N, C-alpha and C positions, 0 to 999 in steps of 0.2 A: 675541354672544362674541366677540371683534375680538382676532386673532393675526400672525406675520407675513408679510406678502403673497411673501414668498419661497416661504411653505410652504400655499399656497391650499388643494390637494389634499387637505391635511390635517385643513383648518379649519372650519366651521360658522358660521354667525352665524344669530340666531333676535331677533324684539324681542315680548316677550308680551303688547305691549296690544295687535297688529295681528292675532294670529291667531285672535280672537274673531269678526273684522269682515271677514277677508280674502277678497276676489273678485275675478272679474278685471278692472271696473276700477277697481280701486285697487294691483291685485299690484305697476304698477309704483311708485308712488308708496312704496308697503312698501319696496323695489326701492331706492330713491332715498336714502336715509334715509343721514346722515352719517356714521354707526355701521358701517355696511357695511365691510368691508374689497375686496368682490367689485367695488363702484362705482366706477370713476375721475369724479371731480368735473371733468375736463376734455374732458368728450362736447359732441355735441352738442344731449342731451337734458337736462343740467344747464342750457345757453346757453339753451334754448327756455323753462326752468323760470323761470330766474331773470327771463327779457321777459316770462313770461306768455304765451307765443305756442302758436298753434295744431300739435301735435305732427306733425301731417301733412307740416309744413312739412321735417321730415326727410331727404325722397324730395329736393330740392330742395340739400340741405348735402353737406358733404364731411368726414369725416374719420369720430372713432369714435362711436358710436351702439348704442345699447341696443331691443331689440323683442321684445315675446313672443311668440314662435312655438307654443308647446302649452299648451291649458288643459284637464285633467279636474278638474273642479271638483269637491268642495270639497279636492282634498287634494295635486294635485300640480298645480303649473304651473312651464314652460318658456321660459327669457331665452337672447335671444341677444348675443352681443359680437361685430359687424361693425365693419372698415374700409370705410365707404363711397367709391369712386372717382369715381362718377358717377350719375345717376339707373338707370340696370340695370347697374353693376359693382358687386362688394359683394363682401369676403374677411373670409367668417367667422372668430373669432379664437378664442371659447373660449364652451361655452354652462352655463347653470347652470340647477338645477333648485329647485324650491320645494316641497317633501316634509314637508307639515303644518306650514307657517307656516318651516322651517328651511333657509337655504339652504344649497347646498351647489354645488359645481362638479364641472364633466362632466370625466371622466380623458379627456384625448387618444389615441390608438391604441398611440404610446410606451411610454405610461406602464405603460398596459396589458398591452402586450406584454412590455415589462420588469420588470413586477408577476411574469407568469405563469410567465415564465422563470425568475425568480429563484426562485420556492416552487416551481418544478418541480427545480430544482439542489438545494435545501435537502431535499425527499424524497430525493433520490437519493443525498447524502451522506449521508443520514440511512441509508440502507437498506443502500448499501454500508458503512459504519462495525457496524451489525448485525450482518451475513453474515461480515465480518473475524472478526468477535467469534466463530463458532464453527466457524473453520478451524482444525483441530490439525496437526499432525505428529505419526510415532511411527516411529520404526526399524525396527519388527515390519510396520503398517499403510503408513506413509508419507503422504503429506497424504490427509483426510480431515476430513467434516462430522460436530460435533457440538452436533447439536440439545439443547433441553433436553428433551423428551420421551422421545428416546433416552436420552440422562443418566440422565434417570432410573428405565427402563427398567431399565439396564447395572448404575444401582446398585439396585432389588431383586431383581435378578437372584446380584448378589453377594453377598447377603445368603443368596440357598440355598445347598446345598453341590452344587458342582457332582460330575457322574459321574465317573467313572474316565476311559473315554471320550473327553471332551471334554478331561480334565486333558491325556492323551495327543495330543489333536490341538491344543491347542496350544501343547505346548513342539516341537512337530515344526516347521520352518523351511518357510516361504509363500514364494513364489517371488519374490516384491517382494525379501523377505533371500537368495537366493541370486543375484540378479542384482544386487542391489547390492556382494554380498559378491565375484563375478565381477569388476566393475568396478573396486573399488578393489585386486583381486589385479592386473588389468593396468595400472593404473596404478601401482602400486610396481614391478613388472617393466622397464617403461619409465623407471620414473626415475633405480631400480636395477639395472641390469641386470646378471646373474649373471655369474664369469667364466668362459669356454668352455677346456674341458679336451682333448687330442688323445690317442687311444687308440693305441697300438700294434699291431701283427698280433696277439699273445699278450694282450691283453686288457686291460692292464695300461696305466693310465695316465700319460702325460708328464707332468712338472714342466710348473710354468707355468714363462711366462719372467721375471717376473719373481722367481719365488723359484728358477732357474737362478744365474739372475745374482748373486743372494744367496750360493750354495753356493759357487760358483764363485770370491769376490770371498774367502768365507770359508777355503778351502782355497792360495789364492794367500798369505794370512799367514799362515799354519801351517809355510807350506814355510821350509827352513832358508835361508838365505843362502847360494849359493854353490855350491849343492846339488840336485840335482832333486827333484820328487817320491815320487818311487819308495821312495830309501832313507831318506826321512822315512816313509813309511808303512810299509816292512819294518821300522824300530825298532817303532814303533807296534806293529805286531801280536804282534814276538817280547816287548815287554815285556808285552803284554795277554794273550800263550797264559802266559807265564811266571807270573804273578798268579794266573791261572785254573788252571792248573797245582798250584801251593802249595797252594791253597784244598782242591783236589779230593781224597780218598782213594784211595791207590795199594792194589790186594790184595797179599795176603803173600803166600799160596799162592797166585797166579796164578788168585784167583776174586775176583768182585766182593763186597764187604761186602752183607749183609741189610742192607735198610732199617728191619728189623720188629726186629732184634738191637740192646739197646742196650750204648751203650760201658760199657768198664770203664775 
């Protein structure tokens, strides 16, 4: 099966005609098939193959070459791709393993670490999402965990009739409620401070400055033009007393009338 050369780590290749007769002597010929996407046609192995030369001449050539690195018949063969600079200096480029006649590319260290990290992050993200689904908040309890086992147990307990003592205990405020209310009240007091009233020596409160200024303005507005406030106040008191006296019953014989007695 031939796939895109840019995704060789996810590809594999095999030839079913070679699998029954595959061994360490013909495994390199099997790997050198034209349909194999892991084989580079410009390598030194292909040059010697076209010239029908001796494979031992690869030691004296420079460039890309393939060699059989490990054999475990009849199931496993490992082929190495390397860049030869001199007979003594070789730089490995990639490894391929043939398992049961199927060719795979061995992943490099970067691909292994990247895959493991992505798998670990995926599992951590899944676990965090599942744990977050159990988090609950209630004004009476605050933040708490509601797992499936506790939820089923609470549902079973709710079906039963609760005792009177437990019902009274649940109605009483807990420590979280008291602290929460105190915090809210302190915030409200800081945001909306109450008006301060000064007290006299006799215990009666004084009028606030704003109210006192308002009363003074009203009195000055009622003051008659060209006169003082005392004359206006005396007139007002005289008229008020006269009206009250007109409405108040006076005794005829020097005695106050009996309130229980009906008037004729």
